[in-house]
N, CA and C atoms as an extended XYZ file, in Angstrom:
207
Properties=species:S:1:pos:R:3:atomname:S:1:resname:S:1:resid:I:1 pbc="F F F"
N       -17.755      -15.903       -6.959 N   MET     1
C       -17.889      -14.541       -6.952 CA  MET     1
C       -19.194      -14.633       -5.923 C   MET     1
N       -19.144      -13.713       -4.829 N   ARG     2
C       -20.463      -13.768       -3.763 CA  ARG     2
C       -20.930      -12.513       -4.180 C   ARG     2
N       -22.271      -12.227       -3.816 N   PRO     3
C       -22.693      -11.075       -4.025 CA  PRO     3
C       -22.040      -10.074       -3.045 C   PRO     3
N       -22.371       -8.595       -2.920 N   ASP     4
C       -21.687       -7.836       -1.861 CA  ASP     4
C       -22.622       -8.160       -0.749 C   ASP     4
N       -23.597       -8.321       -0.874 N   ILE     5
C       -24.601       -8.374        0.523 CA  ILE     5
C       -25.660       -9.300        0.175 C   ILE     5
N       -25.589      -10.231        1.160 N   LEU     6
C       -26.667      -11.661        0.962 CA  LEU     6
C       -27.582      -11.570        2.255 C   LEU     6
N       -28.664      -11.502        1.894 N   VAL     7
C       -29.807      -11.342        3.205 CA  VAL     7
C       -30.436      -12.695        3.139 C   VAL     7
N       -30.494      -13.171        4.563 N   SER     8
C       -30.921      -14.636        4.756 CA  SER     8
C       -32.383      -14.610        5.435 C   SER     8
N       -33.214      -15.640        5.461 N   ASP     9
C       -34.274      -15.682        6.366 CA  ASP     9
C       -33.756      -16.161        7.697 C   ASP     9
N       -34.889      -16.375        8.505 N   VAL    10
C       -34.469      -16.884        9.957 CA  VAL    10
C       -33.985      -18.340        9.885 C   VAL    10
N       -34.089      -19.055        8.767 N   ASN    11
C       -33.584      -20.468        8.702 CA  ASN    11
C       -32.262      -20.486        8.070 C   ASN    11
N       -31.830      -19.382        7.761 N   GLY    12
C       -30.400      -19.215        6.820 CA  GLY    12
C       -30.724      -19.478        5.209 C   GLY    12
N       -31.970      -19.329        4.919 N   GLY    13
C       -31.950      -19.690        3.442 CA  GLY    13
C       -31.888      -17.952        2.966 C   GLY    13
N       -31.195      -17.895        1.719 N   ALA    14
C       -30.747      -16.764        1.009 CA  ALA    14
C       -32.118      -16.084        0.223 C   ALA    14
N       -32.610      -15.068        0.569 N   ILE    15
C       -33.753      -14.414        0.064 CA  ILE    15
C       -33.613      -13.177       -0.875 C   ILE    15
N       -32.170      -12.931       -0.549 N   LEU    16
C       -31.864      -11.359       -1.402 CA  LEU    16
C       -30.730      -11.360       -1.456 C   LEU    16
N       -30.139      -11.208       -2.755 N   ALA    17
C       -28.580      -10.750       -3.360 CA  ALA    17
C       -28.662       -9.179       -3.644 C   ALA    17
N       -27.635       -8.696       -3.054 N   VAL    18
C       -27.646       -7.199       -3.265 CA  VAL    18
C       -25.828       -7.032       -4.096 C   VAL    18
N       -26.131       -6.194       -4.900 N   GLU    19
C       -24.964       -5.872       -5.839 CA  GLU    19
C       -24.603       -4.196       -5.544 C   GLU    19
N       -23.323       -3.818       -5.155 N   VAL    20
C       -23.277       -2.296       -5.057 CA  VAL    20
C       -22.454       -2.052       -6.081 C   VAL    20
N       -23.017       -1.054       -7.039 N   LYS    21
C       -22.053       -0.326       -8.119 CA  LYS    21
C       -21.990        1.120       -8.061 C   LYS    21
N       -20.751        1.481       -8.303 N   ALA    22
C       -20.501        2.909       -8.329 CA  ALA    22
C       -20.777        3.542       -9.893 C   ALA    22
N       -21.987        3.825      -10.104 N   ARG    23
C       -22.580        4.116      -11.288 CA  ARG    23
C       -23.683        5.066      -11.176 C   ARG    23
N       -23.920        5.818      -12.367 N   ARG    24
C       -24.774        6.914      -12.301 CA  ARG    24
C       -25.593        6.599      -13.668 C   ARG    24
N       -26.948        7.254      -13.559 N   GLY    25
C       -27.569        7.130      -14.832 CA  GLY    25
C       -28.170        5.755      -15.529 C   GLY    25
N       -28.348        4.710      -14.505 N   VAL    26
C       -28.769        3.505      -15.068 CA  VAL    26
C       -30.306        3.549      -14.610 C   VAL    26
N       -30.651        2.440      -15.361 N   ASP    27
C       -32.160        2.357      -15.327 CA  ASP    27
C       -32.526        0.835      -14.912 C   ASP    27
N       -33.660        0.736      -14.817 N   SER    28
C       -34.336       -0.876      -14.503 CA  SER    28
C       -33.702       -1.992      -15.486 C   SER    28
N       -33.739       -1.346      -16.746 N   LYS    29
C       -33.373       -2.560      -17.988 CA  LYS    29
C       -31.780       -2.879      -17.567 C   LYS    29
N       -31.137       -2.069      -17.087 N   TRP    30
C       -29.662       -2.149      -17.155 CA  TRP    30
C       -29.534       -3.005      -15.816 C   TRP    30
N       -30.272       -2.750      -14.781 N   ALA    31
C       -30.542       -3.852      -13.415 CA  ALA    31
C       -30.772       -5.363      -13.949 C   ALA    31
N       -31.576       -5.208      -14.748 N   GLN    32
C       -32.148       -6.766      -15.090 CA  GLN    32
C       -30.920       -7.354      -15.873 C   GLN    32
N       -30.686       -6.682      -16.789 N   HIS    33
C       -29.478       -6.976      -17.737 CA  HIS    33
C       -28.197       -7.615      -16.875 C   HIS    33
N       -27.796       -6.793      -15.863 N   LEU    34
C       -26.554       -6.967      -14.825 CA  LEU    34
C       -27.042       -8.468      -14.305 C   LEU    34
N       -28.324       -8.766      -13.846 N   ARG    35
C       -28.581       -9.850      -12.900 CA  ARG    35
C       -28.596      -11.026      -13.924 C   ARG    35
N       -28.967      -10.951      -15.101 N   ARG    36
C       -29.204      -11.975      -16.158 CA  ARG    36
C       -27.423      -12.370      -16.482 C   ARG    36
N       -26.732      -11.268      -16.564 N   ASN    37
C       -25.377      -11.821      -16.879 CA  ASN    37
C       -24.599      -12.248      -15.734 C   ASN    37
N       -24.902      -12.050      -14.430 N   LEU    38
C       -24.450      -12.633      -13.401 CA  LEU    38
C       -24.547      -13.943      -13.216 C   LEU    38
N       -25.788      -14.200      -13.387 N   SER    39
C       -26.548      -15.559      -13.287 CA  SER    39
C       -26.222      -16.215      -14.687 C   SER    39
N       -26.058      -16.021      -16.012 N   ALA    40
C       -25.718      -16.784      -16.726 CA  ALA    40
C       -24.159      -17.052      -16.715 C   ALA    40
N       -23.340      -16.305      -15.909 N   HIS    41
C       -21.772      -16.377      -16.169 CA  HIS    41
C       -21.323      -17.357      -14.878 C   HIS    41
N       -22.470      -17.626      -13.991 N   GLY    42
C       -22.444      -18.375      -12.861 CA  GLY    42
C       -21.548      -17.662      -11.690 C   GLY    42
N       -21.840      -16.563      -12.040 N   ALA    43
C       -21.158      -15.658      -10.845 CA  ALA    43
C       -21.722      -15.964       -9.249 C   ALA    43
N       -23.035      -15.957       -9.413 N   PHE    44
C       -23.783      -16.806       -8.178 CA  PHE    44
C       -25.263      -16.812       -8.533 C   PHE    44
N       -25.653      -17.561       -8.062 N   VAL    45
C       -27.251      -18.027       -8.004 CA  VAL    45
C       -27.935      -17.072       -7.199 C   VAL    45
N       -28.769      -16.097       -7.813 N   ALA    46
C       -29.427      -15.290       -7.300 CA  ALA    46
C       -30.733      -16.172       -6.409 C   ALA    46
N       -30.892      -15.697       -5.114 N   PRO    47
C       -32.333      -16.024       -4.700 CA  PRO    47
C       -33.610      -15.543       -5.246 C   PRO    47
N       -34.618      -15.439       -4.193 N   GLU    48
C       -35.843      -15.144       -4.856 CA  GLU    48
C       -35.896      -13.461       -5.370 C   GLU    48
N       -34.819      -12.680       -4.519 N   TYR    49
C       -34.934      -11.183       -5.160 CA  TYR    49
C       -33.368      -10.943       -5.313 C   TYR    49
N       -33.209      -10.010       -6.080 N   PHE    50
C       -31.728       -9.372       -6.398 CA  PHE    50
C       -32.013       -7.782       -6.608 C   PHE    50
N       -31.023       -7.207       -5.805 N   MET    51
C       -31.032       -5.779       -5.829 CA  MET    51
C       -29.719       -5.038       -6.215 C   MET    51
N       -29.873       -4.042       -6.946 N   VAL    52
C       -28.637       -3.504       -7.168 CA  VAL    52
C       -28.817       -2.047       -6.753 C   VAL    52
N       -27.893       -1.457       -6.111 N   VAL    53
C       -27.737       -0.402       -5.498 CA  VAL    53
C       -26.490        0.577       -6.210 C   VAL    53
N       -26.884        1.746       -6.699 N   THR    54
C       -26.047        2.661       -7.489 CA  THR    54
C       -25.905        3.622       -6.616 C   THR    54
N       -25.100        4.793       -7.270 N   THR    55
C       -24.781        5.795       -6.539 CA  THR    55
C       -26.052        6.617       -6.279 C   THR    55
N       -27.114        6.739       -7.334 N   ASP    56
C       -28.170        7.441       -7.173 CA  ASP    56
C       -29.567        7.051       -7.118 C   ASP    56
N       -29.724        5.413       -7.042 N   GLU    57
C       -30.862        4.579       -7.497 CA  GLU    57
C       -30.724        3.307       -6.918 C   GLU    57
N       -31.838        2.686       -6.289 N   ALA    58
C       -31.806        1.326       -6.171 CA  ALA    58
C       -32.705        0.267       -7.020 C   ALA    58
N       -32.471       -0.589       -7.494 N   PHE    59
C       -33.512       -1.483       -8.232 CA  PHE    59
C       -33.715       -2.789       -7.842 C   PHE    59
N       -34.769       -3.371       -7.519 N   LEU    60
C       -35.275       -4.404       -7.003 CA  LEU    60
C       -35.729       -5.362       -8.148 C   LEU    60
N       -35.101       -6.643       -8.524 N   VAL    61
C       -35.609       -7.435       -9.499 CA  VAL    61
C       -36.430       -8.829       -8.855 C   VAL    61
N       -37.472       -8.998       -9.060 N   ASP    62
C       -37.937      -10.158       -8.630 CA  ASP    62
C       -37.606      -11.288       -9.778 C   ASP    62
N       -36.672      -12.222       -9.261 N   VAL    63
C       -35.843      -13.161      -10.054 CA  VAL    63
C       -36.968      -14.063      -10.712 C   VAL    63
N       -37.940      -14.282      -10.185 N   ALA    64
C       -38.934      -15.421      -11.023 CA  ALA    64
C       -39.701      -14.745      -12.109 C   ALA    64
N       -39.813      -13.596      -11.814 N   THR    65
C       -40.765      -12.930      -13.208 CA  THR    65
C       -39.805      -11.874      -13.850 C   THR    65
N       -38.880      -11.512      -13.447 N   GLU    66
C       -37.719      -10.429      -14.153 CA  GLU    66
C       -38.317       -9.323      -14.018 C   GLU    66
N       -39.425       -8.935      -12.853 N   HIS    67
C       -39.975       -7.600      -13.034 CA  HIS    67
C       -39.053       -6.757      -11.780 C   HIS    67
N       -38.898       -5.518      -12.625 N   CYS    68
C       -38.135       -4.503      -11.768 CA  CYS    68
C       -39.286       -3.157      -11.608 C   CYS    68
N       -39.755       -3.131      -10.639 N   PRO    69
C       -40.677       -1.993      -10.675 CA  PRO    69
C       -39.872       -0.617      -10.802 C   PRO    69
């Protein structure tokens, strides 16, 4: 499985994986849980940052710290 959107730096290295979900009413904890599940099941290895874009929100997760402001 590949992320919906993969953002790369000028050297071609992946820096951001983006998943787009048609969900409403989710929070940052849900986004963190989704990233952990995708990673744990080997869906894809997230680069430095992981973003979930939903119908009404966007969440950016720093993979190294699991912080989602």
